[in-house]
C-alpha positions as a Markdown table, in Angstrom:
| # | Residue | x | y | z |
|---|---|---|---|---|
| 1 | Met | 37.5 | 204.8 | 156.1 |
| 2 | Arg | 39.4 | 207.6 | 157.8 |
| 3 | Ala | 42.8 | 208.5 | 156.5 |
| 4 | Leu | 45.3 | 211.3 | 156.5 |
| 5 | Thr | 45.8 | 212.6 | 153.2 |
| 6 | Phe | 47.7 | 215.4 | 151.8 |
| 7 | Asp | 46.5 | 217.6 | 148.7 |
| 8 | Gly | 49.8 | 219.6 | 148.3 |
| 9 | Ser | 49.0 | 222.2 | 150.8 |
| 10 | Ile | 47.2 | 220.7 | 153.5 |
| 11 | Ala | 47.4 | 217.3 | 155.4 |
| 12 | Lys | 44.0 | 216.6 | 157.2 |
| 13 | Val | 42.2 | 213.8 | 158.3 |
| 14 | Ser | 38.8 | 212.9 | 156.3 |
| 15 | Asp | 36.5 | 210.2 | 155.2 |
| 16 | Val | 37.8 | 208.5 | 152.2 |
| 17 | Ala | 36.9 | 205.3 | 150.1 |
| 18 | Lys | 38.2 | 202.1 | 151.5 |
| 19 | Pro | 40.6 | 200.7 | 149.0 |
| 20 | Asp | 39.5 | 197.6 | 146.9 |
| 21 | Leu | 41.9 | 194.9 | 147.0 |
| 22 | Ala | 44.5 | 195.2 | 144.4 |
| 23 | Pro | 46.0 | 192.3 | 142.3 |
| 24 | Asp | 48.7 | 190.3 | 143.9 |
| 25 | Ser | 48.1 | 192.2 | 147.3 |
| 26 | Ala | 46.6 | 192.1 | 150.7 |
| 27 | Leu | 44.1 | 194.5 | 152.3 |
| 28 | Val | 45.7 | 195.0 | 155.6 |
| 29 | Arg | 44.0 | 196.6 | 158.7 |
| 30 | Val | 46.3 | 199.0 | 160.2 |
| 31 | Thr | 46.8 | 198.5 | 163.8 |
| 32 | Leu | 49.6 | 200.9 | 164.6 |
| 33 | Ala | 51.2 | 203.4 | 162.4 |
| 34 | Gly | 54.7 | 205.6 | 162.8 |
| 35 | Val | 55.4 | 209.1 | 161.6 |
| 36 | Cys | 58.7 | 209.5 | 160.0 |
| 37 | Asn | 60.6 | 212.5 | 159.2 |
| 38 | Thr | 60.2 | 211.7 | 155.6 |
| 39 | Asp | 56.4 | 212.3 | 156.3 |
| 40 | Leu | 57.4 | 215.9 | 157.4 |
| 41 | Glu | 59.3 | 216.4 | 154.3 |
| 42 | Leu | 56.3 | 215.2 | 152.1 |
| 43 | Val | 54.4 | 218.1 | 153.4 |
| 44 | Lys | 56.8 | 220.6 | 152.8 |
| 45 | Gly | 56.9 | 219.5 | 149.2 |
| 46 | Tyr | 59.3 | 216.4 | 148.9 |
| 47 | Met | 58.5 | 214.2 | 146.0 |
| 48 | Ala | 55.2 | 216.5 | 145.1 |
| 49 | Phe | 53.4 | 213.6 | 146.8 |
| 50 | Arg | 49.7 | 213.6 | 146.8 |
| 51 | Gly | 47.5 | 211.2 | 148.8 |
| 52 | Thr | 47.4 | 209.2 | 151.9 |
| 53 | Leu | 50.6 | 209.4 | 153.9 |
| 54 | Gly | 52.4 | 207.1 | 156.0 |
| 55 | His | 54.7 | 204.1 | 155.3 |
| 56 | Glu | 55.4 | 202.6 | 158.7 |
| 57 | Phe | 52.7 | 200.1 | 160.0 |
| 58 | Val | 52.0 | 196.8 | 161.7 |
| 59 | Gly | 48.4 | 195.5 | 160.9 |
| 60 | Val | 46.3 | 192.2 | 160.1 |
| 61 | Val | 45.5 | 191.0 | 156.7 |
| 62 | Glu | 41.8 | 191.3 | 156.4 |
| 63 | Asp | 41.3 | 190.4 | 152.6 |
| 64 | Gly | 43.8 | 188.4 | 150.2 |
| 65 | Pro | 45.0 | 184.9 | 149.7 |
| 66 | Pro | 43.7 | 182.6 | 152.1 |
| 67 | Glu | 47.1 | 181.5 | 153.7 |
| 68 | Trp | 47.7 | 185.4 | 154.7 |
| 69 | Leu | 44.2 | 185.8 | 156.3 |
| 70 | Gly | 44.5 | 187.2 | 159.8 |
| 71 | Gln | 48.2 | 187.4 | 160.0 |
| 72 | Arg | 50.0 | 190.1 | 161.4 |
| 73 | Val | 52.3 | 191.7 | 159.2 |
| 74 | Val | 54.6 | 194.5 | 158.4 |
| 75 | Gly | 55.5 | 195.5 | 154.9 |
| 76 | Glu | 58.2 | 196.8 | 152.6 |
| 77 | Ile | 57.2 | 200.1 | 150.9 |
| 78 | Asn | 58.7 | 199.7 | 147.5 |
| 79 | Phe | 56.0 | 198.3 | 145.3 |
| 80 | Ala | 58.0 | 196.9 | 142.3 |
| 81 | Cys | 56.7 | 195.4 | 139.0 |
| 82 | Gln | 58.7 | 192.3 | 139.8 |
| 83 | Ser | 59.5 | 191.7 | 136.0 |
| 84 | Cys | 62.2 | 194.2 | 134.7 |
| 85 | Pro | 66.0 | 193.7 | 134.6 |
| 86 | Ile | 66.4 | 195.9 | 137.7 |
| 87 | Cys | 63.8 | 193.3 | 139.6 |
| 88 | His | 65.4 | 190.3 | 138.3 |
| 89 | Glu | 68.8 | 191.6 | 139.8 |
| 90 | Gly | 67.1 | 191.5 | 143.2 |
| 91 | Leu | 66.7 | 195.3 | 143.2 |
| 92 | Gln | 63.3 | 195.9 | 143.6 |
| 93 | Arg | 63.5 | 199.1 | 145.7 |
| 94 | His | 65.1 | 200.4 | 142.6 |
| 95 | Cys | 62.6 | 199.3 | 140.2 |
| 96 | Pro | 62.0 | 202.3 | 137.5 |
| 97 | Ser | 58.5 | 201.9 | 137.7 |
| 98 | Arg | 58.0 | 201.1 | 141.4 |
| 99 | Arg | 55.5 | 203.0 | 143.6 |
| 100 | Val | 56.5 | 203.8 | 147.2 |
| 101 | Met | 53.8 | 203.4 | 150.0 |
| 102 | Gly | 53.0 | 207.0 | 151.0 |
| 103 | Ile | 55.6 | 208.7 | 149.1 |
| 104 | Leu | 55.2 | 208.0 | 145.3 |
| 105 | Glu | 52.3 | 207.2 | 143.6 |
| 106 | Ala | 50.8 | 204.9 | 146.1 |
| 107 | Asp | 48.6 | 205.6 | 149.2 |
| 108 | Gly | 50.0 | 205.1 | 152.6 |
| 109 | Ser | 49.4 | 203.9 | 156.2 |
| 110 | Phe | 48.0 | 206.6 | 157.9 |
| 111 | Ala | 44.4 | 205.1 | 157.4 |
| 112 | Glu | 42.3 | 202.3 | 158.7 |
| 113 | Tyr | 43.2 | 200.0 | 155.6 |
| 114 | Val | 46.2 | 200.1 | 153.1 |
| 115 | Asn | 46.9 | 197.7 | 150.1 |
| 116 | Val | 50.3 | 196.0 | 150.0 |
| 117 | Pro | 51.6 | 193.5 | 147.4 |
| 118 | Ile | 52.0 | 190.0 | 148.9 |
| 119 | Ala | 55.6 | 190.1 | 147.9 |
| 120 | Asn | 56.5 | 193.0 | 150.2 |
| 121 | Leu | 54.7 | 191.4 | 153.3 |
| 122 | His | 56.5 | 189.8 | 156.5 |
| 123 | Thr | 54.9 | 188.2 | 159.5 |
| 124 | Val | 55.2 | 189.3 | 162.9 |
| 125 | Pro | 56.4 | 186.9 | 165.5 |
| 126 | Glu | 54.1 | 186.5 | 168.2 |
| 127 | Ser | 56.5 | 187.6 | 170.9 |
| 128 | Val | 57.0 | 191.2 | 169.2 |
| 129 | Asp | 54.1 | 193.4 | 170.0 |
| 130 | Asp | 52.6 | 196.2 | 167.7 |
| 131 | Asp | 54.8 | 199.0 | 169.6 |
| 132 | Ser | 57.8 | 197.2 | 168.5 |
| 133 | Ala | 56.9 | 196.0 | 165.1 |
| 134 | Val | 56.0 | 199.2 | 163.9 |
| 135 | Phe | 59.5 | 199.9 | 164.1 |
| 136 | Ala | 60.3 | 197.5 | 161.2 |
| 137 | Glu | 60.8 | 199.6 | 158.4 |
| 138 | Pro | 63.0 | 202.2 | 160.0 |
| 139 | Leu | 65.0 | 199.7 | 161.7 |
| 140 | Ala | 65.6 | 197.8 | 158.3 |
| 141 | Ala | 66.9 | 201.1 | 156.7 |
| 142 | Ala | 69.4 | 201.2 | 159.8 |
| 143 | Phe | 70.5 | 197.8 | 158.9 |
| 144 | Glu | 70.9 | 198.9 | 155.3 |
| 145 | Val | 74.2 | 200.7 | 156.4 |
| 146 | Leu | 75.7 | 197.0 | 157.2 |
| 147 | Glu | 74.5 | 196.0 | 153.6 |
| 148 | Gln | 76.4 | 198.7 | 152.0 |
| 149 | Val | 79.6 | 199.2 | 154.1 |
| 150 | His | 81.7 | 196.5 | 155.7 |
| 151 | Val | 81.9 | 197.7 | 159.0 |
| 152 | Met | 85.0 | 196.3 | 160.9 |
| 153 | Pro | 85.3 | 195.4 | 164.7 |
| 154 | Asn | 86.3 | 198.6 | 166.5 |
| 155 | Gln | 85.7 | 200.9 | 163.5 |
| 156 | Asp | 85.3 | 204.3 | 164.5 |
| 157 | Cys | 82.1 | 205.4 | 163.4 |
| 158 | Val | 80.4 | 208.8 | 164.1 |
| 159 | Val | 76.8 | 209.0 | 163.6 |
| 160 | Leu | 75.2 | 212.7 | 163.1 |
| 161 | Gly | 71.8 | 213.2 | 164.5 |
| 162 | Asp | 70.0 | 212.0 | 167.5 |
| 163 | Gly | 66.7 | 211.7 | 166.0 |
| 164 | Lys | 64.8 | 208.2 | 165.5 |
| 165 | Leu | 66.9 | 207.1 | 162.6 |
| 166 | Gly | 70.2 | 208.0 | 164.3 |
| 167 | Leu | 69.5 | 206.1 | 167.5 |
| 168 | Leu | 68.5 | 203.0 | 165.5 |
| 169 | Val | 71.5 | 203.4 | 163.3 |
| 170 | Ala | 74.1 | 203.9 | 166.2 |
| 171 | Gln | 72.8 | 200.6 | 168.0 |
| 172 | Val | 73.1 | 198.5 | 164.6 |
| 173 | Leu | 76.5 | 199.6 | 164.2 |
| 174 | Arg | 77.6 | 199.1 | 167.9 |
| 175 | Gln | 75.9 | 195.7 | 167.6 |
| 176 | Ala | 78.2 | 194.9 | 164.5 |
| 177 | Gly | 81.2 | 195.8 | 166.8 |
| 178 | Ala | 82.0 | 199.4 | 165.7 |
| 179 | Gln | 83.2 | 202.0 | 168.2 |
| 180 | Val | 80.4 | 204.7 | 167.7 |
| 181 | Leu | 80.2 | 208.3 | 168.6 |
| 182 | Val | 76.8 | 210.1 | 168.3 |
| 183 | Val | 76.6 | 213.8 | 167.9 |
| 184 | Gly | 73.0 | 215.3 | 168.6 |
| 185 | His | 71.4 | 218.3 | 170.3 |
| 186 | His | 69.0 | 216.9 | 172.7 |
| 187 | Pro | 70.5 | 215.2 | 176.0 |
| 188 | Glu | 67.3 | 213.0 | 176.7 |
| 189 | Asn | 67.7 | 211.4 | 173.5 |
| 190 | Leu | 71.6 | 210.8 | 173.9 |
| 191 | Glu | 70.7 | 209.3 | 177.2 |
| 192 | Ile | 68.8 | 206.4 | 175.3 |
| 193 | Leu | 72.2 | 205.5 | 173.8 |
| 194 | Ala | 74.5 | 206.2 | 176.9 |
| 195 | Arg | 72.1 | 203.6 | 178.7 |
| 196 | Arg | 73.5 | 201.1 | 176.2 |
| 197 | Asp | 77.2 | 202.0 | 176.3 |
| 198 | Ile | 77.4 | 204.1 | 173.4 |
| 199 | Glu | 79.4 | 207.2 | 173.5 |
| 200 | Thr | 77.5 | 210.3 | 172.9 |
| 201 | Ile | 78.5 | 214.2 | 172.8 |
| 202 | Glu | 76.1 | 217.4 | 172.4 |
| 203 | Asp | 77.0 | 219.1 | 169.1 |
| 204 | Ser | 78.1 | 222.1 | 170.9 |
| 205 | Asn | 80.9 | 220.0 | 172.7 |
| 206 | Trp | 81.7 | 218.3 | 169.6 |
| 207 | Thr | 84.9 | 219.2 | 167.3 |
| 208 | Pro | 84.6 | 217.2 | 164.0 |
| 209 | Gly | 87.5 | 214.6 | 164.0 |
| 210 | Ser | 88.6 | 212.2 | 161.3 |
| 211 | Ala | 86.3 | 209.2 | 161.3 |
| 212 | Ser | 86.6 | 206.5 | 158.8 |
| 213 | Leu | 82.9 | 206.2 | 158.6 |
| 214 | Val | 80.3 | 208.9 | 159.2 |
| 215 | Val | 76.5 | 208.6 | 159.1 |
| 216 | Asp | 74.4 | 211.6 | 158.3 |
| 217 | Ala | 71.1 | 211.1 | 160.0 |
| 218 | Thr | 70.3 | 214.8 | 160.7 |
| 219 | Gly | 67.4 | 215.1 | 158.3 |
| 220 | Ser | 68.7 | 218.5 | 157.2 |
| 221 | Ala | 70.0 | 220.0 | 154.3 |
| 222 | Glu | 73.5 | 220.7 | 156.0 |
| 223 | Gly | 74.2 | 217.6 | 157.3 |
| 224 | Leu | 76.1 | 216.0 | 154.4 |
| 225 | Gln | 78.2 | 219.0 | 154.3 |
| 226 | Arg | 79.2 | 218.4 | 158.0 |
| 227 | Ala | 79.4 | 214.7 | 157.6 |
| 228 | Val | 82.2 | 215.3 | 154.9 |
| 229 | Ala | 84.2 | 217.6 | 157.2 |
| 230 | Ala | 84.0 | 214.8 | 160.0 |
| 231 | Thr | 85.6 | 212.1 | 157.6 |
| 232 | Arg | 89.2 | 211.1 | 157.2 |
| 233 | Pro | 91.0 | 210.6 | 153.7 |
| 234 | Arg | 89.4 | 207.8 | 152.1 |
| 235 | Gly | 86.8 | 207.6 | 154.6 |
| 236 | Thr | 83.0 | 206.9 | 154.0 |
| 237 | Val | 80.0 | 208.9 | 154.3 |
| 238 | Val | 76.6 | 207.2 | 154.4 |
| 239 | Leu | 73.8 | 209.6 | 153.8 |
| 240 | Lys | 70.6 | 208.9 | 155.3 |
| 241 | Ser | 68.8 | 212.1 | 155.3 |
| 242 | Thr | 66.1 | 213.2 | 152.8 |
| 243 | Thr | 64.9 | 216.5 | 152.6 |
| 244 | Ala | 62.7 | 218.9 | 150.3 |
| 245 | Thr | 65.4 | 221.5 | 150.7 |
| 246 | Lys | 68.2 | 221.1 | 148.2 |
| 247 | Thr | 71.6 | 220.5 | 149.5 |
| 248 | Ser | 75.2 | 221.7 | 148.2 |
| 249 | Val | 78.4 | 220.1 | 149.0 |
| 250 | Asp | 82.2 | 221.2 | 147.9 |
| 251 | Leu | 82.9 | 218.4 | 145.7 |
| 252 | Ser | 86.5 | 219.3 | 145.3 |
| 253 | Gln | 86.9 | 218.0 | 149.1 |
| 254 | Leu | 85.5 | 214.7 | 148.1 |
| 255 | Val | 88.0 | 214.4 | 145.2 |
| 256 | Val | 91.1 | 215.7 | 147.2 |
| 257 | Asp | 90.2 | 213.3 | 150.3 |
| 258 | Glu | 88.9 | 210.5 | 148.1 |
| 259 | Ile | 85.8 | 210.3 | 150.1 |
| 260 | Arg | 83.1 | 207.7 | 149.3 |
| 261 | Val | 79.7 | 208.8 | 149.5 |
| 262 | Val | 76.8 | 206.2 | 150.0 |
| 263 | Gly | 73.3 | 207.1 | 149.5 |
| 264 | Ser | 71.1 | 204.6 | 151.8 |
| 265 | Arg | 67.4 | 204.4 | 151.8 |
| 266 | Cys | 65.2 | 201.4 | 152.5 |
| 267 | Gly | 66.7 | 198.1 | 153.9 |
| 268 | Pro | 66.4 | 194.4 | 154.7 |
| 269 | Phe | 63.5 | 193.5 | 156.9 |
| 270 | Pro | 64.6 | 190.0 | 158.2 |
| 271 | Pro | 67.6 | 191.2 | 160.4 |
| 272 | Ala | 65.4 | 193.9 | 161.6 |
| 273 | Ile | 62.4 | 191.7 | 162.5 |
| 274 | Arg | 65.0 | 189.1 | 164.4 |
| 275 | Ala | 66.5 | 192.1 | 166.3 |
| 276 | Leu | 62.9 | 193.0 | 167.5 |
| 277 | Glu | 62.4 | 189.5 | 168.3 |
| 278 | Thr | 65.7 | 189.1 | 170.3 |
| 279 | Gly | 65.3 | 192.9 | 172.0 |
| 280 | Ser | 68.9 | 193.4 | 170.8 |
| 281 | Ile | 68.0 | 196.9 | 169.5 |
| 282 | Asp | 65.9 | 199.2 | 171.9 |
| 283 | Val | 63.0 | 200.7 | 170.1 |
| 284 | Arg | 60.5 | 201.0 | 172.7 |
| 285 | Ser | 62.5 | 204.0 | 174.4 |
| 286 | Leu | 62.2 | 205.6 | 171.0 |
| 287 | Ile | 58.2 | 206.2 | 171.6 |
| 288 | Ser | 57.3 | 209.7 | 172.7 |
| 289 | His | 53.6 | 210.1 | 172.0 |
| 290 | Arg | 50.9 | 208.4 | 170.6 |
| 291 | Cys | 47.5 | 209.5 | 169.4 |
| 292 | Ser | 44.4 | 208.3 | 167.5 |
| 293 | Leu | 44.2 | 208.6 | 163.6 |
| 294 | Asn | 41.6 | 211.3 | 164.1 |
| 295 | Asp | 44.2 | 213.5 | 165.6 |
| 296 | Ala | 46.9 | 212.9 | 162.8 |
| 297 | Ser | 47.2 | 216.6 | 161.8 |
| 298 | Asp | 48.1 | 217.4 | 165.2 |
| 299 | Ala | 50.5 | 214.4 | 165.5 |
| 300 | Leu | 52.6 | 215.7 | 162.6 |
| 301 | Glu | 53.0 | 219.0 | 164.1 |
| 302 | Arg | 54.1 | 217.5 | 167.4 |
| 303 | Ala | 56.5 | 215.0 | 165.3 |
| 304 | Gly | 58.2 | 218.1 | 164.2 |
| 305 | Asp | 58.9 | 219.4 | 167.5 |
| 306 | Pro | 62.6 | 219.7 | 168.2 |
| 307 | Gly | 63.9 | 216.5 | 169.9 |
| 308 | Gln | 60.6 | 214.7 | 169.4 |
| 309 | Leu | 61.3 | 210.9 | 168.8 |
| 310 | Lys | 58.6 | 208.5 | 167.4 |
| 311 | Val | 54.8 | 209.3 | 167.2 |
| 312 | Leu | 52.5 | 206.6 | 166.9 |
| 313 | Leu | 49.0 | 206.8 | 165.3 |
| 314 | Glu | 46.3 | 204.3 | 166.4 |
| 315 | Pro | 43.5 | 204.1 | 163.9 |
């Protein structure tokens, strides 16, 4: 099969062996995959990953348990052991022996086929097309903020970053009743939110205020420091950025202002799939480019362009 693999220095499309069906898993034929900022950080050295990239996908089960055959599915990316104390607490995404699709010791979805544990699969409603379903994983990550922080009606929230995840997080917070301000660099991206009556401002015109909840979705090493500066005493910073570059922050400010910092990664798929089914979150406006898997190396470069939103790969 064809796959986009990374050897530690170069990401390239090549012929690789089609994976054998793994135990307790399904072999999924990938119909659409999405490029994430994490993929871009991986090729910069994040996690020292080697193998097939990609973790956002929708596809069809071609091999596995009979009841799953032919099902159109999306999948959670953390492959847990399901037997350790952490897993028994329902924290499979934090399993100490987990593998992570396309990120940690597991091949990913920038390929014609990918192995996914049955426990990680979710069926896609017929009314949700592939262009929307491929957003299930990043949208679940956006909904994770609501799992970690109790968002009050009309709570003042600032989202730093107008990339893919920032636009999704802003919509989720607004749907939860918060008053959201999104700070970004790209007018065309901010316009997507303005059409949904979400307040936006360009970074050059923004003066950090004193918000009770600030989400760093900048994807930059400087994002955390900027988020802390925009948070009021006893407020909360949610850190969504993962970068290959190490970051630093003045911890004394966290202590003096008693600011809570919440690391936030993957999230729950059911509310994300419901939002896609009802159309309450706009994901289709975030699609900026699509290409074939054979052009995936170029797609990675395009995805790194300033202001670029979701780039899709079609195996």
